[in-house]
C-alpha positions as a Markdown table, in Angstrom:
| # | Residue | x | y | z |
|---|---|---|---|---|
| 1 | Met | 204.9 | 195.5 | 115.1 |
| 2 | Asn | 203.6 | 199.2 | 115.3 |
| 3 | Pro | 199.6 | 199.3 | 114.8 |
| 4 | Ser | 200.3 | 202.4 | 112.5 |
| 5 | His | 202.5 | 199.9 | 110.1 |
| 6 | Ser | 199.9 | 197.0 | 109.2 |
| 7 | Asn | 197.3 | 199.1 | 106.6 |
| 8 | Arg | 201.0 | 199.6 | 104.9 |
| 9 | Asp | 201.7 | 196.3 | 105.1 |
| 10 | Asn | 199.3 | 195.3 | 102.8 |
| 11 | Glu | 199.9 | 198.1 | 100.5 |
| 12 | Val | 200.8 | 198.0 | 96.6 |
| 13 | Val | 204.3 | 198.7 | 96.8 |
| 14 | Thr | 205.0 | 201.8 | 94.8 |
| 15 | Thr | 208.8 | 201.9 | 95.6 |
| 16 | Ala | 211.8 | 199.9 | 93.9 |
| 17 | Leu | 215.4 | 199.7 | 95.7 |
| 18 | Leu | 217.8 | 198.9 | 93.1 |
| 19 | Leu | 221.2 | 197.4 | 93.9 |
| 20 | Ala | 223.5 | 199.3 | 91.5 |
| 21 | Ala | 227.1 | 198.8 | 93.3 |
| 22 | Gly | 229.1 | 196.6 | 91.9 |
| 23 | Lys | 231.9 | 196.6 | 89.3 |
| 24 | Gly | 230.9 | 193.9 | 87.1 |
| 25 | Ser | 233.9 | 192.6 | 86.6 |
| 26 | Arg | 233.1 | 188.7 | 84.7 |
| 27 | Leu | 231.6 | 190.8 | 82.0 |
| 28 | Tyr | 234.4 | 192.9 | 81.0 |
| 29 | Pro | 235.9 | 194.5 | 78.8 |
| 30 | Leu | 231.6 | 196.0 | 78.8 |
| 31 | Thr | 232.2 | 197.4 | 82.1 |
| 32 | His | 235.5 | 199.0 | 81.4 |
| 33 | Asn | 233.9 | 202.1 | 81.4 |
| 34 | Thr | 230.4 | 202.0 | 82.5 |
| 35 | Pro | 228.5 | 200.0 | 85.0 |
| 36 | Lys | 227.0 | 196.8 | 84.3 |
| 37 | Cys | 223.0 | 198.4 | 84.1 |
| 38 | Leu | 223.7 | 199.7 | 81.2 |
| 39 | Thr | 225.0 | 196.9 | 79.4 |
| 40 | Met | 223.2 | 197.1 | 76.4 |
| 41 | Val | 220.9 | 193.6 | 75.7 |
| 42 | His | 219.6 | 194.0 | 71.8 |
| 43 | Glu | 219.5 | 198.2 | 71.5 |
| 44 | Ala | 218.3 | 198.9 | 75.3 |
| 45 | Ser | 219.8 | 198.7 | 78.7 |
| 46 | Ile | 219.2 | 196.4 | 81.6 |
| 47 | Leu | 218.2 | 200.3 | 83.7 |
| 48 | Glu | 216.6 | 201.2 | 80.9 |
| 49 | Arg | 214.3 | 198.0 | 79.9 |
| 50 | Leu | 213.9 | 198.4 | 84.3 |
| 51 | Val | 212.9 | 201.5 | 84.3 |
| 52 | Ile | 210.4 | 201.5 | 81.7 |
| 53 | Asn | 208.6 | 197.7 | 83.1 |
| 54 | Leu | 208.7 | 200.0 | 86.6 |
| 55 | Glu | 206.9 | 202.7 | 84.9 |
| 56 | Lys | 204.9 | 200.3 | 83.5 |
| 57 | Gln | 203.4 | 198.8 | 87.0 |
| 58 | Gly | 203.0 | 202.4 | 88.2 |
| 59 | Phe | 206.4 | 203.1 | 90.0 |
| 60 | Lys | 206.7 | 206.3 | 91.1 |
| 61 | Arg | 209.7 | 206.0 | 93.9 |
| 62 | Leu | 213.2 | 204.4 | 92.6 |
| 63 | Val | 216.2 | 204.2 | 94.7 |
| 64 | Val | 219.7 | 203.8 | 93.7 |
| 65 | Val | 222.5 | 202.2 | 95.0 |
| 66 | Thr | 225.5 | 203.0 | 93.4 |
| 67 | Gly | 229.4 | 202.5 | 93.8 |
| 68 | Tyr | 231.4 | 201.6 | 90.8 |
| 69 | Lys | 230.8 | 204.5 | 87.9 |
| 70 | Lys | 228.4 | 206.2 | 90.1 |
| 71 | Gln | 227.9 | 209.2 | 87.8 |
| 72 | Cys | 227.2 | 207.1 | 84.4 |
| 73 | Ile | 223.7 | 205.6 | 86.3 |
| 74 | Arg | 222.9 | 209.2 | 88.0 |
| 75 | Asp | 223.4 | 211.0 | 84.3 |
| 76 | Phe | 221.4 | 208.1 | 82.6 |
| 77 | Leu | 218.8 | 208.9 | 85.3 |
| 78 | Gly | 218.9 | 212.8 | 86.8 |
| 79 | Thr | 216.4 | 213.2 | 89.6 |
| 80 | Arg | 213.6 | 212.1 | 87.7 |
| 81 | Ala | 213.1 | 209.6 | 84.7 |
| 82 | Cys | 209.7 | 207.6 | 83.2 |
| 83 | Gly | 207.4 | 209.5 | 86.3 |
| 84 | Met | 209.2 | 208.5 | 88.8 |
| 85 | Lys | 211.0 | 210.4 | 91.3 |
| 86 | Ile | 214.8 | 208.8 | 91.7 |
| 87 | Asp | 216.8 | 208.9 | 95.2 |
| 88 | Tyr | 220.6 | 208.2 | 95.1 |
| 89 | Ile | 223.3 | 206.5 | 97.7 |
| 90 | Phe | 226.6 | 206.0 | 97.1 |
| 91 | Ser | 228.4 | 203.2 | 98.7 |
| 92 | Pro | 232.0 | 204.4 | 99.1 |
| 93 | Leu | 233.0 | 200.6 | 99.8 |
| 94 | Tyr | 231.5 | 199.1 | 96.8 |
| 95 | Ala | 235.0 | 197.2 | 95.4 |
| 96 | Thr | 235.3 | 195.6 | 99.2 |
| 97 | Thr | 232.0 | 194.3 | 99.8 |
| 98 | Asn | 229.3 | 192.8 | 99.1 |
| 99 | Asn | 224.7 | 193.0 | 98.3 |
| 100 | Ile | 223.8 | 193.0 | 102.3 |
| 101 | Tyr | 225.9 | 196.1 | 102.4 |
| 102 | Ser | 224.4 | 197.5 | 99.6 |
| 103 | Leu | 220.6 | 196.5 | 101.3 |
| 104 | Trp | 222.3 | 197.9 | 104.7 |
| 105 | Met | 223.2 | 201.4 | 103.0 |
| 106 | Ala | 219.1 | 201.7 | 102.6 |
| 107 | Arg | 217.9 | 201.3 | 105.7 |
| 108 | Glu | 217.5 | 204.8 | 106.2 |
| 109 | Ile | 216.3 | 206.3 | 102.9 |
| 110 | Ile | 213.3 | 203.6 | 102.7 |
| 111 | Asn | 210.7 | 203.9 | 105.4 |
| 112 | Glu | 207.4 | 202.1 | 103.2 |
| 113 | Pro | 207.0 | 198.8 | 101.4 |
| 114 | Phe | 208.9 | 198.5 | 98.5 |
| 115 | Leu | 210.7 | 196.1 | 95.7 |
| 116 | Leu | 214.1 | 195.0 | 95.8 |
| 117 | Val | 215.6 | 193.8 | 93.0 |
| 118 | Glu | 219.0 | 193.8 | 91.1 |
| 119 | Ser | 220.9 | 195.4 | 88.5 |
| 120 | Asp | 221.5 | 192.5 | 86.0 |
| 121 | Leu | 217.9 | 191.4 | 85.6 |
| 122 | Val | 215.8 | 191.5 | 82.3 |
| 123 | Phe | 212.4 | 190.8 | 82.5 |
| 124 | Asp | 209.0 | 190.5 | 80.5 |
| 125 | Val | 207.1 | 193.6 | 82.1 |
| 126 | Ser | 203.8 | 190.7 | 83.3 |
| 127 | Leu | 206.2 | 189.0 | 85.8 |
| 128 | Leu | 206.0 | 191.9 | 87.9 |
| 129 | Asp | 202.1 | 191.7 | 88.5 |
| 130 | Asp | 202.1 | 189.6 | 91.4 |
| 131 | Met | 205.3 | 191.2 | 92.9 |
| 132 | Arg | 203.4 | 194.3 | 93.4 |
| 133 | Tyr | 202.1 | 192.9 | 97.4 |
| 134 | Pro | 204.6 | 192.8 | 100.2 |
| 135 | Asp | 206.5 | 189.8 | 100.8 |
| 136 | Arg | 206.9 | 188.1 | 98.5 |
| 137 | Ile | 210.0 | 186.2 | 96.7 |
| 138 | Ala | 210.6 | 185.8 | 92.7 |
| 139 | Val | 211.3 | 182.4 | 91.2 |
| 140 | Ala | 211.6 | 180.2 | 88.6 |
| 141 | Cys | 212.1 | 176.1 | 88.1 |
| 142 | Met | 215.7 | 175.1 | 87.6 |
| 143 | Gln | 217.3 | 175.2 | 83.9 |
| 144 | Pro | 220.8 | 174.1 | 83.3 |
| 145 | Trp | 222.0 | 178.0 | 82.8 |
| 146 | Met | 221.0 | 179.2 | 87.0 |
| 147 | Asn | 223.1 | 178.9 | 89.9 |
| 148 | Gly | 223.1 | 180.8 | 93.4 |
| 149 | Ser | 220.6 | 180.6 | 95.7 |
| 150 | Thr | 217.8 | 178.4 | 95.7 |
| 151 | Val | 214.6 | 177.4 | 98.1 |
| 152 | Thr | 212.4 | 174.9 | 99.3 |
| 153 | Val | 208.6 | 175.9 | 99.6 |
| 154 | Asn | 205.9 | 174.5 | 102.2 |
| 155 | Arg | 202.7 | 173.5 | 101.3 |
| 156 | Ser | 201.2 | 176.8 | 101.3 |
| 157 | Gln | 203.8 | 178.6 | 98.8 |
| 158 | Arg | 205.6 | 180.1 | 101.1 |
| 159 | Val | 209.6 | 179.7 | 101.6 |
| 160 | Lys | 210.3 | 176.9 | 103.7 |
| 161 | Lys | 214.3 | 177.4 | 104.1 |
| 162 | Phe | 217.3 | 179.1 | 102.0 |
| 163 | Gln | 220.2 | 176.5 | 100.4 |
| 164 | Asn | 223.7 | 178.5 | 99.0 |
| 165 | Gly | 223.5 | 177.1 | 95.8 |
| 166 | Ile | 222.5 | 174.6 | 93.4 |
| 167 | Thr | 225.1 | 171.4 | 94.0 |
| 168 | Gly | 224.5 | 168.4 | 96.7 |
| 169 | Thr | 221.4 | 166.1 | 96.4 |
| 170 | Phe | 218.4 | 166.7 | 97.3 |
| 171 | Gly | 215.3 | 165.7 | 98.1 |
| 172 | Glu | 213.2 | 167.9 | 98.0 |
| 173 | Ile | 212.4 | 170.4 | 95.1 |
| 174 | Arg | 214.3 | 173.4 | 95.0 |
| 175 | Tyr | 213.5 | 176.8 | 93.7 |
| 176 | Lys | 216.0 | 179.5 | 91.8 |
| 177 | Thr | 216.0 | 182.3 | 93.5 |
| 178 | Val | 214.9 | 184.8 | 90.4 |
| 179 | Asn | 216.8 | 188.0 | 93.1 |
| 180 | Ile | 213.3 | 190.0 | 93.1 |
| 181 | Tyr | 211.7 | 190.0 | 96.5 |
| 182 | Ser | 209.0 | 193.0 | 98.4 |
| 183 | Phe | 208.8 | 193.7 | 101.5 |
| 184 | Ser | 206.5 | 194.9 | 103.8 |
| 185 | Leu | 207.5 | 197.7 | 106.7 |
| 186 | Ser | 207.4 | 195.6 | 109.4 |
| 187 | Ser | 209.2 | 192.5 | 107.4 |
| 188 | Trp | 212.0 | 195.5 | 106.6 |
| 189 | His | 212.1 | 196.8 | 109.8 |
| 190 | Ser | 213.2 | 193.1 | 111.4 |
| 191 | Ile | 215.2 | 193.0 | 108.4 |
| 192 | Thr | 217.3 | 195.8 | 109.0 |
| 193 | Glu | 217.9 | 195.4 | 112.7 |
| 194 | Arg | 219.5 | 192.2 | 111.2 |
| 195 | Leu | 221.2 | 193.7 | 109.2 |
| 196 | Asp | 223.3 | 195.6 | 111.7 |
| 197 | Gln | 224.2 | 192.9 | 113.7 |
| 198 | His | 225.8 | 191.3 | 110.6 |
| 199 | Ile | 227.7 | 194.7 | 109.3 |
| 200 | Ser | 228.6 | 195.5 | 113.3 |
| 201 | Ala | 230.0 | 191.9 | 113.1 |
| 202 | Gly | 232.2 | 192.7 | 109.9 |
| 203 | Lys | 230.0 | 190.5 | 107.7 |
| 204 | Val | 230.3 | 193.1 | 104.5 |
| 205 | Asn | 230.9 | 190.7 | 102.5 |
| 206 | Asn | 227.7 | 188.1 | 102.9 |
| 207 | Tyr | 225.3 | 187.7 | 100.5 |
| 208 | Tyr | 221.9 | 189.3 | 101.1 |
| 209 | Glu | 219.7 | 186.1 | 101.5 |
| 210 | Thr | 222.4 | 185.1 | 104.9 |
| 211 | Val | 219.7 | 187.3 | 106.9 |
| 212 | Phe | 217.5 | 186.0 | 104.7 |
| 213 | Ala | 217.9 | 182.4 | 105.4 |
| 214 | Glu | 218.2 | 183.7 | 108.9 |
| 215 | Met | 214.6 | 185.1 | 109.4 |
| 216 | Val | 212.8 | 182.2 | 107.7 |
| 217 | Ala | 214.2 | 179.1 | 109.8 |
| 218 | Asp | 213.4 | 181.1 | 112.8 |
| 219 | Gly | 210.2 | 182.6 | 111.7 |
| 220 | Ser | 210.5 | 186.2 | 111.8 |
| 221 | Leu | 210.0 | 186.4 | 108.1 |
| 222 | Ser | 207.6 | 184.9 | 105.7 |
| 223 | Leu | 207.6 | 185.1 | 101.7 |
| 224 | Lys | 205.2 | 183.8 | 99.7 |
| 225 | Ile | 206.5 | 182.7 | 95.8 |
| 226 | Val | 205.6 | 184.0 | 93.0 |
| 227 | Ser | 206.7 | 181.9 | 89.9 |
| 228 | Phe | 208.3 | 183.5 | 87.2 |
| 229 | Asp | 208.4 | 180.4 | 84.9 |
| 230 | Gly | 206.6 | 181.2 | 81.3 |
| 231 | Lys | 207.6 | 184.2 | 80.4 |
| 232 | Pro | 210.7 | 185.2 | 79.2 |
| 233 | Trp | 213.5 | 186.4 | 82.2 |
| 234 | Tyr | 217.3 | 186.6 | 82.6 |
| 235 | Glu | 220.4 | 187.2 | 85.0 |
| 236 | Ile | 223.4 | 188.5 | 83.6 |
| 237 | Asp | 227.0 | 187.9 | 84.6 |
| 238 | Thr | 228.8 | 187.1 | 81.9 |
| 239 | Val | 229.3 | 187.5 | 78.2 |
| 240 | Glu | 227.9 | 184.3 | 77.4 |
| 241 | Asp | 224.3 | 185.3 | 79.6 |
| 242 | Leu | 225.0 | 188.2 | 77.9 |
| 243 | Ala | 224.6 | 186.5 | 74.4 |
| 244 | Glu | 222.1 | 184.3 | 75.4 |
| 245 | Ala | 219.5 | 187.0 | 77.0 |
| 246 | Asp | 220.2 | 189.2 | 73.6 |
| 247 | Lys | 218.6 | 186.2 | 71.8 |
| 248 | Leu | 215.7 | 185.9 | 74.3 |
| 249 | Phe | 214.7 | 189.3 | 73.6 |
| 250 | Ser | 215.4 | 190.1 | 70.4 |
| 251 | Ala | 213.3 | 192.6 | 69.1 |
| 252 | Asp | 210.6 | 190.5 | 67.6 |
| 253 | Lys | 209.9 | 189.6 | 71.0 |
| 254 | Tyr | 210.4 | 192.5 | 73.2 |
| 255 | Glu | 209.8 | 195.1 | 72.6 |
| 256 | Thr | 212.7 | 198.1 | 73.8 |
| 257 | Lys | 212.6 | 201.5 | 73.1 |
| 258 | Ile | 213.7 | 204.7 | 74.6 |
| 259 | His | 211.1 | 205.9 | 76.5 |
| 260 | Ser | 211.0 | 209.8 | 75.8 |
| 261 | Asn | 210.4 | 210.6 | 79.4 |
| 262 | Ile | 213.8 | 209.5 | 80.4 |
| 263 | Thr | 216.0 | 211.6 | 77.8 |
| 264 | Lys | 213.4 | 215.1 | 78.9 |
| 265 | His | 214.3 | 214.3 | 82.9 |
| 266 | Thr | 217.8 | 213.6 | 82.6 |
| 267 | Ser | 220.1 | 216.3 | 84.0 |
| 268 | Gly | 222.6 | 218.0 | 82.0 |
| 269 | Ile | 222.8 | 215.2 | 79.3 |
| 270 | Ser | 221.9 | 215.2 | 75.8 |
| 271 | Lys | 220.3 | 213.5 | 73.4 |
| 272 | Ser | 223.6 | 212.9 | 71.4 |
| 273 | Phe | 225.5 | 211.1 | 74.8 |
| 274 | Phe | 222.5 | 208.9 | 74.8 |
| 275 | Gln | 223.3 | 207.4 | 71.1 |
| 276 | His | 227.0 | 207.5 | 71.9 |
| 277 | Thr | 226.7 | 204.9 | 74.7 |
| 278 | Lys | 224.1 | 203.2 | 73.0 |
| 279 | Ser | 226.3 | 202.5 | 70.0 |
| 280 | Met | 229.4 | 202.2 | 72.2 |
| 281 | Gly | 227.4 | 199.3 | 74.1 |
| 282 | Lys | 226.3 | 197.5 | 70.8 |
| 283 | Glu | 229.8 | 198.1 | 69.2 |
| 284 | Thr | 231.6 | 196.5 | 72.5 |
| 285 | Asn | 229.0 | 193.5 | 72.6 |
| 286 | Thr | 229.1 | 193.0 | 69.0 |
| 287 | Arg | 232.8 | 192.4 | 69.9 |
| 288 | Ser | 232.4 | 190.7 | 72.8 |
| 289 | Leu | 229.5 | 187.5 | 71.3 |
| 290 | Ser | 232.0 | 188.0 | 68.4 |
| 291 | Arg | 234.6 | 186.5 | 70.0 |
| 292 | Leu | 231.7 | 184.2 | 71.8 |
| 293 | Arg | 231.2 | 182.4 | 68.7 |
| 294 | Ser | 234.9 | 181.7 | 68.5 |
| 295 | Leu | 235.4 | 179.8 | 71.9 |
| 296 | Pro | 233.9 | 176.5 | 72.4 |
| 297 | Gln | 230.4 | 175.9 | 73.4 |
| 298 | Ser | 229.9 | 173.9 | 77.1 |
| 299 | Asn | 227.6 | 171.1 | 77.5 |
| 300 | Ser | 225.7 | 173.4 | 79.2 |
């Protein structure tokens, strides 16, 4: 490890990396004309909520990996929003690659500790309190609606092992990953080396958890867990997820409003565009949620 990195590894994280390249096909038709992160959740988009939360937590820089409908995101954020400097990376292979490739795309533009967050998450701002320190992973107790990667934890509250999926029999308590991580600079350098190996081998359709799992297993990455239980959060992949998130983040439970700095600092975008985008999203959501209510409800 480079000694010059050691001090920075313990600093409070002020840079965030947002992966927002995917098509969000499971949310169609809401994502027909706009990227997934601009989907409305009770009158505010996922991206708007994220930017406001990061600003409240003192973040100074946001790096966004774009792909599908990239210009919508650039028009919404511009080069500065809520006091944060915005940098963009375009992933031209977004339609044929997975998030491991999006993370790899950020290997040269980020050279500081950072927070990694997916673009389909809504959460209470206070949940980031303990994620602003390097080498942490957000987790939650398993719930019926959850799917995806899980982890087991040792007595030191650090990840012992990653598992792919939530099914199967197991003797240890498993926690759902929330898809929010923080990394020190030294960890990031080790991760990029492993990412290079995977991408060079053509493994562009894997999830980045594949890399994290390997590194945790061989001891080259150590992540302390941060519990996201007790405060609202939701991962939105489907219209059904959106309906649940819309209820969870209703107006009487979560304050949302357009932050004036977002409109002020966006480049080449008018207030009418914001109003049109929000109203268009509300109309689409209403149609989709109305259709959802007419469908048979699952047992879960």
